Each structure stands twice: as structure tokens, then as C-alpha cells.
N, C-alpha and C positions, 0 to 999 in steps of 0.2 A: 270433167273431170268434176268439178264441185258438187254435181251430184251424185254420180258415181261416190265419193269420198263420204256424203252423207248416207249412203244407201248401207243400212245395220238389217241384218237377218232376225229373228227371231231369237234363233240359241244368243249370237253374239250382245243383242239389247239385256237377255237373263246374266249373262254374265258378266257386263257390264254393269248393270244393276248390282250383281252382286259385290262388283269391286270397292264399288262406294257407300256398301253397308261394310266392306273389312276396314275400310277409310275410315267411318266416322267411326267403328268399335276399336280402333287400334288409338284414334285419337283419345276418345273418353276413357277408356279401358283402363282402371287403376289398382282395381286385387286380378288377379290372372286367374285364383281359384276360385272367386265366384261362381255358382252353380249357374248364374242366368248370361255368364260369359260361354259358359258351356254350349249352353242352348243356343244363345247366338252364334256358336261355331255351326252346329245344325243349321240353322236356319240360314246359314250365307251358301252353303251346301246344296240344301233345298231348290235356292233359288237360281244357283245353277245349274244342276245337274238332274233336278227333277225328285220325287221321292224313291223310285227303283232307286235309281243309283247311288242316293244316299242310306239306303237301307244297306246296300253292298259294303261302303263304307264302314257302315255301323258293326255290323256284323264281323268286318274283321276285325273292326278296332276291340269289340267283344274277346272275341277268341284271342288277338293276342294279349289284350291284358289279364285273362285268367291265366295263359299260361306264365304271361308275365308276376303272377301274383302265386299261383301255387306249383308252382315248376322250376325246374334249374336250366330251363332254354338258354342255349349261348348265345351269343352275339353271332354267330355264324347261320345257328338254325335259324334265328329270326329274322336273317337276311334270305336262305331259303325258303323259307316258309313264304315269305311275302312276295316274292319273283312267283314263287306258284301262283299265288291268291293274284298276282297282275294277271298271269300269262291265261290263268281261268278265265278273267272275266275280258281279256283280248281274245281268246278264242268263242267264247260261247257270248260275247258280250251284245253281238247283233240282237240277240233275243230280248235284249233290251231294247233295241232299236239301233238304225243302219247307221249311226253318226260315231261309231267307234276307231277315231283317226289320231286321237293323243291331243286334241284342238279343244275341243267344248266336251270332254268326256272325261273321264275321272282317272285315267290313265296317271295322270302327273300328283294325283293326290295318290295315289297307290304306291309310287315312285318315292315320296316322299313319306311313308308310311313305312318302306323297306331300311330308309336309314337312320329313322328314328326309332324304330324298332330295333336297329342294330344296335343307338349309342344305348336305349335303355338294357340290352343283354350285356352291355359292357359296364355302365354308370350304374342301375336301378341298383339301391341298397335294401331290403325287405326291413332292416331294421328302423332305418327314420325316415323311408320314401313311404307314401303311401298311392294306393290306385289312384286317388283324386290329382297328386301331384301328377302321374303319370297323364291322365287324361289331360291334364292343361295343356302338358307342353304336344301329345299328339295335336291336340284342338286348339294351338295359339293360334290366333288369328293372323297376325301382319304374315306369316307364311304359310297360311294353312293350305291354298290353293297353288301359289304361285314360289314356295320356296323362297328360298335356302333354308334347313334346315340347322339351325344353331347344336351342339352337344347337349347330352340331358344335364349336363352336372353346370357349364355355363347356366343354360335358362334356370337351373332352381339360385344358383351362387348370384344371377340380376337381378336385382331389387326395382321397383320403379321410380324414377324420377322426370320430372319436366324435363326435356330437352333444353337445351341454355340456348340451341340456335335451331329453331324450327324448319323441317325440310323442306321447305316451301319450292327453294331451286332443285331439288333432287324430282318432284312433281312435275316441273319445268321440262326438266332434261325427259321424265319417263310421258308425257304430253307429246315433245316432237317425234319422239321413239316412234309413239304412234301414230301419228299423223305420215311420217315418213315412212310409215311400214302400208299405208293403208295406199301411197302414193304407188309405190313401188310395187305392190302388189297387184295394183291397178293395172298401171305401167307396164311391166313383164310379167304376164301370167307363164305360167308351167308351158304352155301350148308355144309359146313362142322358143323353145328349146326344142320342140320336138318339128319346127317350119323344115320344109326341104329349100333346097336353092338360096341358103345365108350362106354370105361370105365368112370368112373365117376369122378376121376380127371381130365382124358382129357378132357371130357365134361365144366367142371370147367375150365380150361386151354383155350380153344376154348374161348369159351364166354365170359371171360375176354381179350382175343388179340381180339375178335371181336369189344368190345365194344370199350374200350382203343383206338383202331386203328378208330374208326367213331371219337372221339372225338378227335383224333389228325389231324382231316381234319379241325374241328373249331380252333384250336390251330395254325393254317397256315395260317387260314384266318384272324384271329385274327392280329395275328403278324404283319401280312401285311398290313394290316391299319392300324395296329399302327404307325409303322414307317409311311405309307403316311401321316396321323395325324401330325405326331410328324416335317415334311419336312413346316406345316400349324401352325408351335407355338402351336400346342395340345399335350406335353408332354404326361400327365396321362391319357389316354383313353386305355389304352391297358384293353380289356375286357374280360382275364381269366390268371389267377396264374396257372401254370402249375404244381407246387409242393404243392399249396393249395388246390388243389380241386383231384389232384392222392392222395397224402395224407390226406383227411379232418379227420376229428375225428369226424363230426356231419353231420347234414342235413343242417345246419346256416353255417358252413365252405361251402359246393356247393352253398347256392343260395346266398353267398356273395361275392365267389371268382370264379364263373363260371357265362359270360354272364352279367356283372357287370353294364353295362347301362342300359341294358333289367331292371335287377332288380331293379337298384334305380327309375327305369320309375315305376315299377307296385307298389313297395314299398311308392314311395308319393302321386299317384293318384289314389293306390286302398286300400293297406292295409295299412295304418293309417287310412285312415278314417273309415276303418271297425273296427278297432282294439279297440276301446274304449267300442263296447259292448264283443268280446270276441276275444282274441287273437288265439284262436286255431281256430277258424268259421272262423276269417278272412284269415287265413294261408289258408285254403279250398277254401276259394271263391278266394283267389287269385290265387291261383295255377290252378284254373277249368277256370280263365279268362286267363292266361299264356297258359293254354291248346287249351281252344280256339281260342287265337291268335294265335298259330302255326297252326290249317289247321281243318279241318271236320274229320277225323282219329280218332276212339276211343283209339288208341293205347298212342295216346296222354295226355289222359283224365286217364288212366290207371297208365301212368306213372309219372303225377304230381298229385295226389290224392293222389297212394301209397304214396310217399315218404314223400309229407305231412302229412298223419296220422300217418306216422311212426315216428314225430319229437317226440312227448311226449314220446313214448317207449325207443328213444335213449337216451333223453338226461337222463332219468334215469339210463338207463344202466349206462350211464358215472359217474352219481353220483354215485351210487354202486360201480363202479370201482377206484375211485379216493377215495375212503372210505375204501374198502378192499383189495384193490390193487392199492395203487400208483406207486409203483417201474414200475408195467406193463402197467400204463394207456396210454402210449405211443404209445405200442404197442398194444395192443388188443380195444383200439377204431380206429383204424385204420384198424384192419381185421374185426373191425364188420362192419364199411361203406365199407368196400372193396368190403365185401359180397352183402349188399344191394344196393352199388350203381351199380354192376353188374349186379345183376341180375333182378332189376328193370327197368334201363336205356336200356336193348334190348328191352323192349316194345318200345321207344323211334325211335331205331333204325333198328327196323323189320316190323313195321307198317304193323303187318299180325297177327288179332287176332289169328287165326290160327295156323300160326307158332309159336308164342311166346306161346301157351296153352301145344303146343308139345315142345317146350323147357324147359319151367319152368314143364313139368312132366318128362323130361329125365334129371334133377337135383330134382328131388322128392318136387318141391315146397321148397325146401330151405328154400326161403328168406321169409317165408309166417312164414312156422313154425318155426324160427330163430325169428320172430317178435310174435307170439303166445306164445313160450315156456320164452321168455323174460318177455312179461306180467304176464305170470302162473307165474314166481318165484319171479315177483317185487308184486306180492298181495298178496302173500305167506309170502313173508318178513315183506310186510309192517309195521303190529301189534309190530315187532320185533325192530324196528329201527325208534322210536319214535324222542330219541337224535341224529339223522344224520342230520347234518348242512346242508343246499341246497349251493353248489359252481354253479360257474359259467361253466357252461361245454354246454352249448348253442352251 
């Protein structure tokens, strides 16, 4: 096990080297608009991804900054444009090399570009902001590869100050998440989910450890970038709360405490404008946009739409639990979300419809059965519960 943990392939070594340089520059940078900091960002991209991927990113930045400076492109048009740029890379990226998977390719950087350009489309003021300001924001090193992306205006208003409390504890947590991710990746590989003749309890254990192991990869990334942001006087950009996500009581908890900054972007740019017509359909529409933003694989759409569709059922289940079993609500609501999160998030990490169908069949479509049974119980009980007051169980 120790030998396997220490095995790091060529792409991983390059990526880790780029993260070390990210940490160093984040710690030493004082003036964010200095040219050498922009060149450092390009060097970090080159170390992580090579010159072809870096050239694609720079071409995208050049197109975006030209449109930003010389046209009246809206935030939504920038969003569409950058999703198209991402899709072109996803579809034709194999011409670069065969590692187009979202882990060690530039998909994450291009996804962050979509958010940044949306904010620039909303907040960039040609009278007071310069192209160099926009480039400093786009290439801001702490969140360059791993995110998150603050708003452009908050970036411009934030000035460097030496942190009163260095974020060493945050980096220790990041290291712990990295080690745990490696352990689970080696111990519970994808192949375990596709094995035959495995008892149902063991299948659920494999499925849970596989999905939580993949989430831990993101906890590592976001804690690492949080520490880098803290060196630059951004102390509140932790992009996920481990305990609140893993012990969530509702789908709203997941959307609130997982990928926080992306959730804020989706809420402000898409959900809020749509919710006046219907909160449910605004949620479905926002989830569809999130799925499209993640990529062309239908498994993204399956996960986001499934969780969105489950929101009213989970909410009503929680209301009933608080009404009839208040002392057990803390446990039962979390068991409910543990089942649904484990079941539906498999889609996000497998990214194969055939493998997903096999995994879901192997656990007898438990997530769908649970939701269908819950809905049937809710419908059956509805005539007998006219006086049950609604509580905030989102």
C-alpha cells in the first residue's frame, strides 16, 4: 500500500509541480497587476498542461478580452461563448492528446473562464477598468487552476494585506485530504463497482467509498486553493464545507455548501431571474445549465436533473419527519441524503451511461425506488394532514 501511495505518474508530477509554484507565487505576490505575475500564471499553466493546452487557453483569453474591450457583449453571451470554447476542446481535444478527462486537462481552467467572463460581462466598466485589470483577474494565480472564482468587483476592491493568521492549518487539511484520496482511489477502484457476485451491503459500501473518495479529491483542491487565496487577503473563499456536505439533511445543503462560489454564480445569474415564474422549474433550469457547463457527457445531466427533481420529495419527507419523529430527524434526514447522494453522484464520477445502469441495477435502483415510495406515502398521507404546519426543512 505504501509503495502504491508513493507512485505518481508523469502527468501527476507535472500537476503537483504547478501547484507548488502556485503556492510559492501566492505567498510572495504583492502587486497582482505586475507583468511578471501574469507571466508566472502562464508558466504555471505550461508546467501543468504543456504548450498546446496553454496556447489554447491563451487564445481563449485573447478572444474574450478583445470582445470585452471593443464590443458590448453581455454576461450571458460570454457564458455561451465560453461553454462553446469548452465544448470545442472536449470534442476535438483528442487531437492534442488522449488525456481529455477533466482531471489533468484544461477543462477546469476553461470552466472557470466561463464564470470569470460572466462576471466581467456584468461588472467590467470600460471607463475605469483596464484590459490589464481583466487579465490580472482572469490569471489570478490562487484560483487559476482549481478555483474558485470571486466576482470581478470583489477582486478589484480587495487589496493585499499580510494575513494575520497564516493558513497553515488549511494546508494540513488539504494534505490529509490528498492522502485519503490516494488511499481510497487505490483501495476502492472503479472496477469494484462493476464486479459480479457481490453482496448488496458490500455493493453499497463500495459505492459510498467510491463516491466519497472522488469528492475528497475536490476537498483537497479547494482547501489548497483556499490557503493560497488566504495569502492574498481572501480569507472566505473556502469552496466546500466537508462536514455540512457529508452530513447534509437536504439537497439545499448540498447546493449551499458544495462548490460554493459556482453555486453563487448559478444562483445570481440564472436561478434568481427564473424563479419568479416557478421555483421548481428555475431549479431544473439552473441544474441543466450546470450540467451543460460541466461538459457534454449525459451523465452530468442525469445527476443534476435527478437531484433537482428530488428536492420537493426530500423537503416533504423532512417535514413529515420533523412532525412525527422529531427526535430522530437528525439521523433519518441524514440517512436519506446519504442514500440519495451516494446513488445519484455515481453518475458524476462514472461518466458512462452503461456503467451507471449496471451499478444502479446492482443496487436494485434503490434511489429511484426510495423517491417513488416516498412520493406514494406523501400522496397517501396528504388528505389526513391538513393541520401540519410547514417548517423550514430545505
